[in-house]
C-alpha positions, 0 to 999 in steps of 0.5 A, a space after each residue: 262204448 256206450 251212452 245215452 245222448 238226450 236232447 229236448 228240456 227247457 223252460 215253458 209256461 203252465 199248460 204248455 208241452 215238452 219233448 224229451 228224446 234219448 237215445 243209446 249209442 255204441 255197441 251192446 248185446 242186449 237193450 232191456 228197459 229204457 226209461 225217464 227218471 226225473 229230480 227235483 232239488 232236494 228231492 228223491 230221484 223218482 220214476 216218471 215212465 219206463 218201456 221194457 224190452 218185452 214192449 210195455 210202456 207205462 208212465 207214473 200215476 202223477 203224470 199220467 194222462 198228460 205225458 206218454 212215453 214210446 220206443 223205437 226198438 229199431 233205433 234204440 231211441 225213447 221219446 217223453 211226450 209231455 203235455 199240459 205240464 205244471 209247476 210240479 213237473 219242474 225237475 233234471 229228468 234224467 234217462 236210462 237204460 240197462 244194457 246188457 254185453 257178453 259173457 253175463 255182464 250188464 250195465 245201468 247207463 244214465 244220461 247226462 240229465 236236462 232241465 225241465 222249467 215249469 213256470 206258473 
């Protein structure tokens, strides 16, 4: 069984910082993409940042210059560093992993989600 264990989140003042961490545990063949998504109430879930198995790491334009995503490939861990947070960053943040098993099987794994609230 595999799962994503998330940590971080909380409430901060506008301009503050938070760090979100996510680790994939369990038995698997290969780990491809790992990413952070977020979803505000009444809105669609959107990608925040993604790290690929090929070694790339990118964040979306809405958070560029403020957020950084990094991955520890040896530990199967990703970290989302969030600086200069704004109220519009308020959302439930969820970790995602594309996991491959044996015999051509794969699955999309999601963390339970962690709330980030930015006060004006």
